[in-house]
Backbone atoms as SQL, in Angstrom:
CREATE TABLE atoms (id INTEGER PRIMARY KEY, chain TEXT, resi INTEGER, resn TEXT, atom TEXT, x REAL, y REAL, z REAL);
INSERT INTO atoms VALUES
  (1, 'A', 1, 'UNK', 'N', 82.011, 91.644, 128.723),
  (2, 'A', 1, 'UNK', 'CA', 82.356, 91.130, 127.438),
  (3, 'A', 1, 'UNK', 'C', 81.095, 91.122, 126.589),
  (4, 'A', 2, 'UNK', 'N', 81.144, 91.685, 125.366),
  (5, 'A', 2, 'UNK', 'CA', 79.965, 91.678, 124.523),
  (6, 'A', 2, 'UNK', 'C', 79.548, 90.264, 124.162),
  (7, 'A', 3, 'UNK', 'N', 78.238, 90.054, 123.953),
  (8, 'A', 3, 'UNK', 'CA', 77.717, 88.756, 123.570),
  (9, 'A', 3, 'UNK', 'C', 77.863, 88.456, 122.065),
  (10, 'A', 4, 'UNK', 'N', 78.190, 89.443, 121.323),
  (11, 'A', 4, 'UNK', 'CA', 78.315, 89.254, 119.878),
  (12, 'A', 4, 'UNK', 'C', 79.769, 88.941, 119.531),
  (13, 'A', 5, 'UNK', 'N', 79.976, 88.428, 118.283),
  (14, 'A', 5, 'UNK', 'CA', 81.338, 88.102, 117.881),
  (15, 'A', 5, 'UNK', 'C', 82.225, 89.366, 117.742),
  (16, 'A', 6, 'UNK', 'N', 83.506, 89.170, 117.824),
  (17, 'A', 6, 'UNK', 'CA', 84.464, 90.226, 117.597),
  (18, 'A', 6, 'UNK', 'C', 84.528, 90.427, 116.087),
  (19, 'A', 7, 'UNK', 'N', 84.182, 91.630, 115.620),
  (20, 'A', 7, 'UNK', 'CA', 84.009, 91.870, 114.192),
  (21, 'A', 7, 'UNK', 'C', 85.016, 92.907, 113.700),
  (22, 'A', 8, 'UNK', 'N', 85.029, 93.098, 112.363),
  (23, 'A', 8, 'UNK', 'CA', 85.987, 93.984, 111.745),
  (24, 'A', 8, 'UNK', 'C', 85.861, 95.418, 112.299),
  (25, 'A', 9, 'UNK', 'N', 84.669, 95.884, 112.513),
  (26, 'A', 9, 'UNK', 'CA', 84.534, 97.249, 113.034),
  (27, 'A', 9, 'UNK', 'C', 85.144, 97.389, 114.440),
  (28, 'A', 10, 'UNK', 'N', 85.117, 96.312, 115.231),
  (29, 'A', 10, 'UNK', 'CA', 85.785, 96.319, 116.548),
  (30, 'A', 10, 'UNK', 'C', 87.281, 96.426, 116.358),
  (31, 'A', 11, 'UNK', 'N', 87.847, 95.617, 115.449),
  (32, 'A', 11, 'UNK', 'CA', 89.255, 95.657, 115.207),
  (33, 'A', 11, 'UNK', 'C', 89.704, 96.992, 114.646),
  (34, 'A', 12, 'UNK', 'N', 88.948, 97.535, 113.689),
  (35, 'A', 12, 'UNK', 'CA', 89.303, 98.843, 113.127),
  (36, 'A', 12, 'UNK', 'C', 89.395, 99.900, 114.206),
  (37, 'A', 13, 'UNK', 'N', 88.386, 99.959, 115.064),
  (38, 'A', 13, 'UNK', 'CA', 88.386, 100.948, 116.133),
  (39, 'A', 13, 'UNK', 'C', 89.589, 100.786, 117.028),
  (40, 'A', 14, 'UNK', 'N', 89.857, 99.583, 117.458),
  (41, 'A', 14, 'UNK', 'CA', 90.948, 99.303, 118.376),
  (42, 'A', 14, 'UNK', 'C', 92.286, 99.646, 117.711),
  (43, 'A', 15, 'UNK', 'N', 92.452, 99.277, 116.428),
  (44, 'A', 15, 'UNK', 'CA', 93.698, 99.587, 115.746),
  (45, 'A', 15, 'UNK', 'C', 93.889, 101.071, 115.572),
  (46, 'A', 16, 'UNK', 'N', 92.793, 101.773, 115.324),
  (47, 'A', 16, 'UNK', 'CA', 92.891, 103.241, 115.169),
  (48, 'A', 16, 'UNK', 'C', 93.300, 103.863, 116.500),
  (49, 'A', 17, 'UNK', 'N', 92.750, 103.348, 117.583),
  (50, 'A', 17, 'UNK', 'CA', 93.073, 103.903, 118.905),
  (51, 'A', 17, 'UNK', 'C', 94.475, 103.508, 119.375),
  (52, 'A', 18, 'UNK', 'N', 94.891, 102.303, 119.102),
  (53, 'A', 18, 'UNK', 'CA', 96.140, 101.794, 119.654),
  (54, 'A', 18, 'UNK', 'C', 97.337, 101.970, 118.680),
  (55, 'A', 19, 'UNK', 'N', 97.093, 101.905, 117.383),
  (56, 'A', 19, 'UNK', 'CA', 98.168, 101.980, 116.414),
  (57, 'A', 19, 'UNK', 'C', 98.176, 103.300, 115.656),
  (58, 'A', 20, 'UNK', 'N', 97.164, 104.150, 115.912),
  (59, 'A', 20, 'UNK', 'CA', 97.138, 105.431, 115.231),
  (60, 'A', 20, 'UNK', 'C', 96.828, 105.309, 113.737),
  (61, 'A', 21, 'UNK', 'N', 96.106, 104.276, 113.372),
  (62, 'A', 21, 'UNK', 'CA', 95.738, 104.085, 111.979),
  (63, 'A', 21, 'UNK', 'C', 94.769, 105.193, 111.562),
  (64, 'A', 22, 'UNK', 'N', 95.048, 105.790, 110.429),
  (65, 'A', 22, 'UNK', 'CA', 94.236, 106.875, 109.907),
  (66, 'A', 22, 'UNK', 'C', 92.815, 106.413, 109.650),
  (67, 'A', 23, 'UNK', 'N', 91.857, 107.299, 109.951),
  (68, 'A', 23, 'UNK', 'CA', 90.437, 107.038, 109.722),
  (69, 'A', 23, 'UNK', 'C', 90.149, 106.578, 108.294),
  (70, 'A', 24, 'UNK', 'N', 90.931, 107.091, 107.329),
  (71, 'A', 24, 'UNK', 'CA', 90.638, 106.773, 105.911),
  (72, 'A', 24, 'UNK', 'C', 91.251, 105.433, 105.511),
  (73, 'A', 25, 'UNK', 'N', 92.057, 104.843, 106.342),
  (74, 'A', 25, 'UNK', 'CA', 92.696, 103.574, 106.031),
  (75, 'A', 25, 'UNK', 'C', 91.647, 102.461, 105.904),
  (76, 'A', 26, 'UNK', 'N', 91.734, 101.699, 104.852),
  (77, 'A', 26, 'UNK', 'CA', 90.812, 100.602, 104.611),
  (78, 'A', 26, 'UNK', 'C', 91.369, 99.357, 105.249),
  (79, 'A', 27, 'UNK', 'N', 90.756, 98.839, 106.287),
  (80, 'A', 27, 'UNK', 'CA', 91.264, 97.618, 106.939),
  (81, 'A', 27, 'UNK', 'C', 90.346, 96.442, 106.600),
  (82, 'A', 28, 'UNK', 'N', 89.546, 96.558, 105.601),
  (83, 'A', 28, 'UNK', 'CA', 88.668, 95.477, 105.214),
  (84, 'A', 28, 'UNK', 'C', 88.877, 95.174, 103.758),
  (85, 'A', 29, 'UNK', 'N', 87.952, 94.480, 103.151),
  (86, 'A', 29, 'UNK', 'CA', 88.029, 94.148, 101.758),
  (87, 'A', 29, 'UNK', 'C', 89.321, 93.431, 101.432),
  (88, 'A', 30, 'UNK', 'N', 90.062, 93.967, 100.467),
  (89, 'A', 30, 'UNK', 'CA', 91.298, 93.335, 100.053),
  (90, 'A', 30, 'UNK', 'C', 92.365, 93.304, 101.115),
  (91, 'A', 31, 'UNK', 'N', 92.335, 94.273, 102.044),
  (92, 'A', 31, 'UNK', 'CA', 93.363, 94.339, 103.072),
  (93, 'A', 31, 'UNK', 'C', 93.102, 93.412, 104.266),
  (94, 'A', 32, 'UNK', 'N', 91.983, 92.739, 104.262),
  (95, 'A', 32, 'UNK', 'CA', 91.627, 91.830, 105.329),
  (96, 'A', 32, 'UNK', 'C', 92.670, 90.726, 105.466),
  (97, 'A', 33, 'UNK', 'N', 93.324, 90.354, 104.373),
  (98, 'A', 33, 'UNK', 'CA', 94.321, 89.314, 104.364),
  (99, 'A', 33, 'UNK', 'C', 95.724, 89.844, 104.097),
  (100, 'A', 34, 'UNK', 'N', 95.892, 91.168, 104.185),
  (101, 'A', 34, 'UNK', 'CA', 97.223, 91.748, 104.038),
  (102, 'A', 34, 'UNK', 'C', 97.883, 91.729, 105.404),
  (103, 'A', 35, 'UNK', 'N', 99.158, 91.372, 105.435),
  (104, 'A', 35, 'UNK', 'CA', 99.855, 91.291, 106.697),
  (105, 'A', 35, 'UNK', 'C', 99.961, 92.635, 107.334),
  (106, 'A', 36, 'UNK', 'N', 99.893, 92.690, 108.654),
  (107, 'A', 36, 'UNK', 'CA', 99.909, 93.935, 109.419),
  (108, 'A', 36, 'UNK', 'C', 101.152, 94.785, 109.103),
  (109, 'A', 37, 'UNK', 'N', 102.328, 94.121, 108.986),
  (110, 'A', 37, 'UNK', 'CA', 103.528, 94.909, 108.747),
  (111, 'A', 37, 'UNK', 'C', 103.465, 95.619, 107.365),
  (112, 'A', 38, 'UNK', 'N', 102.818, 95.041, 106.398),
  (113, 'A', 38, 'UNK', 'CA', 102.634, 95.678, 105.132),
  (114, 'A', 38, 'UNK', 'C', 101.683, 96.877, 105.199),
  (115, 'A', 39, 'UNK', 'N', 100.853, 96.886, 106.238),
  (116, 'A', 39, 'UNK', 'CA', 99.931, 98.001, 106.486),
  (117, 'A', 39, 'UNK', 'C', 100.524, 99.060, 107.379),
  (118, 'A', 40, 'UNK', 'N', 101.769, 98.786, 107.807),
  (119, 'A', 40, 'UNK', 'CA', 102.459, 99.763, 108.706),
  (120, 'A', 40, 'UNK', 'C', 102.122, 99.600, 110.153),
  (121, 'A', 41, 'UNK', 'N', 101.617, 98.429, 110.535),
  (122, 'A', 41, 'UNK', 'CA', 101.210, 98.170, 111.935),
  (123, 'A', 41, 'UNK', 'C', 102.321, 97.289, 112.512),
  (124, 'A', 42, 'UNK', 'N', 103.092, 97.852, 113.452),
  (125, 'A', 42, 'UNK', 'CA', 104.229, 97.163, 113.979),
  (126, 'A', 42, 'UNK', 'C', 103.886, 96.325, 115.214),
  (127, 'A', 43, 'UNK', 'N', 104.870, 95.601, 115.741),
  (128, 'A', 43, 'UNK', 'CA', 104.621, 94.682, 116.860),
  (129, 'A', 43, 'UNK', 'C', 104.187, 95.411, 118.143),
  (130, 'A', 44, 'UNK', 'N', 104.659, 96.607, 118.345),
  (131, 'A', 44, 'UNK', 'CA', 104.284, 97.397, 119.514),
  (132, 'A', 44, 'UNK', 'C', 102.800, 97.749, 119.422),
  (133, 'A', 45, 'UNK', 'N', 102.355, 98.143, 118.242),
  (134, 'A', 45, 'UNK', 'CA', 100.934, 98.498, 118.035),
  (135, 'A', 45, 'UNK', 'C', 100.073, 97.228, 118.237),
  (136, 'A', 46, 'UNK', 'N', 100.574, 96.089, 117.777),
  (137, 'A', 46, 'UNK', 'CA', 99.816, 94.842, 117.935),
  (138, 'A', 46, 'UNK', 'C', 99.733, 94.462, 119.415),
  (139, 'A', 47, 'UNK', 'N', 100.786, 94.674, 120.175),
  (140, 'A', 47, 'UNK', 'CA', 100.742, 94.366, 121.610),
  (141, 'A', 47, 'UNK', 'C', 99.713, 95.265, 122.297),
  (142, 'A', 48, 'UNK', 'N', 99.663, 96.529, 121.953),
  (143, 'A', 48, 'UNK', 'CA', 98.648, 97.424, 122.513),
  (144, 'A', 48, 'UNK', 'C', 97.244, 96.995, 122.061),
  (145, 'A', 49, 'UNK', 'N', 97.115, 96.570, 120.831),
  (146, 'A', 49, 'UNK', 'CA', 95.854, 96.067, 120.326),
  (147, 'A', 49, 'UNK', 'C', 95.391, 94.860, 121.140),
  (148, 'A', 50, 'UNK', 'N', 96.311, 93.922, 121.403),
  (149, 'A', 50, 'UNK', 'CA', 95.963, 92.727, 122.162),
  (150, 'A', 50, 'UNK', 'C', 95.558, 93.115, 123.623),
  (151, 'A', 51, 'UNK', 'N', 96.219, 94.102, 124.163),
  (152, 'A', 51, 'UNK', 'CA', 95.880, 94.556, 125.497),
  (153, 'A', 51, 'UNK', 'C', 94.452, 95.159, 125.507),
  (154, 'A', 52, 'UNK', 'N', 94.113, 95.916, 124.528),
  (155, 'A', 52, 'UNK', 'CA', 92.740, 96.493, 124.463),
  (156, 'A', 52, 'UNK', 'C', 91.706, 95.420, 124.229),
  (157, 'A', 53, 'UNK', 'N', 92.052, 94.430, 123.380),
  (158, 'A', 53, 'UNK', 'CA', 91.098, 93.304, 123.172),
  (159, 'A', 53, 'UNK', 'C', 90.867, 92.580, 124.466),
  (160, 'A', 54, 'UNK', 'N', 91.919, 92.381, 125.223),
  (161, 'A', 54, 'UNK', 'CA', 91.794, 91.706, 126.534),
  (162, 'A', 54, 'UNK', 'C', 90.872, 92.495, 127.474),
  (163, 'A', 55, 'UNK', 'N', 91.078, 93.797, 127.568),
  (164, 'A', 55, 'UNK', 'CA', 90.284, 94.639, 128.461),
  (165, 'A', 55, 'UNK', 'C', 88.827, 94.697, 127.999),
  (166, 'A', 56, 'UNK', 'N', 88.625, 94.884, 126.716),
  (167, 'A', 56, 'UNK', 'CA', 87.261, 95.076, 126.242),
  (168, 'A', 56, 'UNK', 'C', 86.480, 93.809, 125.967),
  (169, 'A', 57, 'UNK', 'N', 87.140, 92.739, 125.610),
  (170, 'A', 57, 'UNK', 'CA', 86.479, 91.540, 125.161),
  (171, 'A', 57, 'UNK', 'C', 86.831, 90.295, 125.972),
  (172, 'A', 58, 'UNK', 'N', 87.699, 90.475, 126.987),
  (173, 'A', 58, 'UNK', 'CA', 88.035, 89.383, 127.890),
  (174, 'A', 58, 'UNK', 'C', 88.823, 88.206, 127.257),
  (175, 'A', 59, 'UNK', 'N', 89.565, 88.530, 126.196),
  (176, 'A', 59, 'UNK', 'CA', 90.349, 87.481, 125.473),
  (177, 'A', 59, 'UNK', 'C', 91.816, 87.790, 125.652),
  (178, 'A', 60, 'UNK', 'N', 92.505, 86.865, 126.281),
  (179, 'A', 60, 'UNK', 'CA', 93.980, 86.990, 126.443),
  (180, 'A', 60, 'UNK', 'C', 94.688, 86.315, 125.251),
  (181, 'A', 61, 'UNK', 'N', 95.561, 87.062, 124.591),
  (182, 'A', 61, 'UNK', 'CA', 96.382, 86.492, 123.515),
  (183, 'A', 61, 'UNK', 'C', 97.808, 86.499, 123.977),
  (184, 'A', 62, 'UNK', 'N', 98.478, 85.328, 123.933),
  (185, 'A', 62, 'UNK', 'CA', 99.865, 85.302, 124.333),
  (186, 'A', 62, 'UNK', 'C', 100.723, 85.758, 123.134),
  (187, 'A', 63, 'UNK', 'N', 101.981, 85.953, 123.403),
  (188, 'A', 63, 'UNK', 'CA', 102.907, 86.446, 122.362),
  (189, 'A', 63, 'UNK', 'C', 102.907, 85.590, 121.120),
  (190, 'A', 64, 'UNK', 'N', 102.927, 84.260, 121.306),
  (191, 'A', 64, 'UNK', 'CA', 102.947, 83.353, 120.149),
  (192, 'A', 64, 'UNK', 'C', 101.688, 83.525, 119.286),
  (193, 'A', 65, 'UNK', 'N', 100.562, 83.594, 119.957),
  (194, 'A', 65, 'UNK', 'CA', 99.282, 83.766, 119.211),
  (195, 'A', 65, 'UNK', 'C', 99.283, 85.097, 118.454),
  (196, 'A', 66, 'UNK', 'N', 99.817, 86.094, 119.102),
  (197, 'A', 66, 'UNK', 'CA', 99.829, 87.425, 118.465),
  (198, 'A', 66, 'UNK', 'C', 100.769, 87.429, 117.267),
  (199, 'A', 67, 'UNK', 'N', 101.867, 86.733, 117.345),
  (200, 'A', 67, 'UNK', 'CA', 102.791, 86.739, 116.192),
  (201, 'A', 67, 'UNK', 'C', 102.271, 85.864, 115.058),
  (202, 'A', 68, 'UNK', 'N', 101.380, 84.911, 115.312),
  (203, 'A', 68, 'UNK', 'CA', 100.803, 84.129, 114.240),
  (204, 'A', 68, 'UNK', 'C', 99.560, 84.777, 113.657),
  (205, 'A', 69, 'UNK', 'N', 99.028, 85.752, 114.340),
  (206, 'A', 69, 'UNK', 'CA', 97.853, 86.503, 113.852),
  (207, 'A', 69, 'UNK', 'C', 98.359, 87.684, 113.043),
  (208, 'A', 70, 'UNK', 'N', 98.829, 87.432, 111.831),
  (209, 'A', 70, 'UNK', 'CA', 99.499, 88.479, 111.050),
  (210, 'A', 70, 'UNK', 'C', 98.583, 89.265, 110.146),
  (211, 'A', 71, 'UNK', 'N', 97.306, 88.898, 110.109),
  (212, 'A', 71, 'UNK', 'CA', 96.325, 89.673, 109.302),
  (213, 'A', 71, 'UNK', 'C', 95.104, 89.955, 110.118),
  (214, 'A', 72, 'UNK', 'N', 94.308, 90.896, 109.669),
  (215, 'A', 72, 'UNK', 'CA', 93.063, 91.236, 110.382),
  (216, 'A', 72, 'UNK', 'C', 92.145, 90.055, 110.447),
  (217, 'A', 73, 'UNK', 'N', 92.024, 89.294, 109.350),
  (218, 'A', 73, 'UNK', 'CA', 91.140, 88.135, 109.333),
  (219, 'A', 73, 'UNK', 'C', 91.585, 87.113, 110.388),
  (220, 'A', 74, 'UNK', 'N', 92.870, 86.814, 110.422),
  (221, 'A', 74, 'UNK', 'CA', 93.371, 85.777, 111.354),
  (222, 'A', 74, 'UNK', 'C', 93.233, 86.247, 112.805),
  (223, 'A', 75, 'UNK', 'N', 93.457, 87.527, 113.073),
  (224, 'A', 75, 'UNK', 'CA', 93.317, 88.049, 114.440),
  (225, 'A', 75, 'UNK', 'C', 91.852, 87.974, 114.874),
  (226, 'A', 76, 'UNK', 'N', 90.910, 88.341, 114.012),
  (227, 'A', 76, 'UNK', 'CA', 89.515, 88.225, 114.370),
  (228, 'A', 76, 'UNK', 'C', 89.096, 86.781, 114.630),
  (229, 'A', 77, 'UNK', 'N', 89.580, 85.864, 113.773),
  (230, 'A', 77, 'UNK', 'CA', 89.272, 84.440, 113.954),
  (231, 'A', 77, 'UNK', 'C', 89.805, 83.961, 115.282),
  (232, 'A', 78, 'UNK', 'N', 91.041, 84.355, 115.615),
  (233, 'A', 78, 'UNK', 'CA', 91.640, 83.887, 116.870),
  (234, 'A', 78, 'UNK', 'C', 90.851, 84.414, 118.060),
  (235, 'A', 79, 'UNK', 'N', 90.522, 85.689, 118.035),
  (236, 'A', 79, 'UNK', 'CA', 89.731, 86.244, 119.158),
  (237, 'A', 79, 'UNK', 'C', 88.419, 85.527, 119.301),
  (238, 'A', 80, 'UNK', 'N', 87.704, 85.268, 118.218),
  (239, 'A', 80, 'UNK', 'CA', 86.434, 84.601, 118.277),
  (240, 'A', 80, 'UNK', 'C', 86.589, 83.139, 118.708),
  (241, 'A', 81, 'UNK', 'N', 87.657, 82.469, 118.285),
  (242, 'A', 81, 'UNK', 'CA', 87.885, 81.099, 118.737),
  (243, 'A', 81, 'UNK', 'C', 88.090, 81.049, 120.246),
  (244, 'A', 82, 'UNK', 'N', 88.854, 82.015, 120.764),
  (245, 'A', 82, 'UNK', 'CA', 89.131, 82.052, 122.198),
  (246, 'A', 82, 'UNK', 'C', 87.893, 82.411, 123.032),
  (247, 'A', 83, 'UNK', 'N', 86.972, 83.105, 122.433),
  (248, 'A', 83, 'UNK', 'CA', 85.743, 83.496, 123.167),
  (249, 'A', 83, 'UNK', 'C', 84.781, 82.322, 123.317),
  (250, 'A', 84, 'UNK', 'N', 84.934, 81.296, 122.503),
  (251, 'A', 84, 'UNK', 'CA', 84.014, 80.135, 122.551),
  (252, 'A', 84, 'UNK', 'C', 84.291, 79.224, 123.701);
């Protein structure tokens, strides 16, 4: 598990790998608080994202936590809270 916080670039990479998000998609700035479904990221992609976060960062997110993490900002906050 990395010693640094889980950051936006980590989430972008994982979402691109697990959800097939296009490299040109902006997942920061104004979209940081846009709900995943509005960005075209469905629940299956989020489950794969959670699985990769678990493998790479040692953070287990249960289904309830995943469904309440509806934006990139909230998901990053939750991962970092769990790492503490």
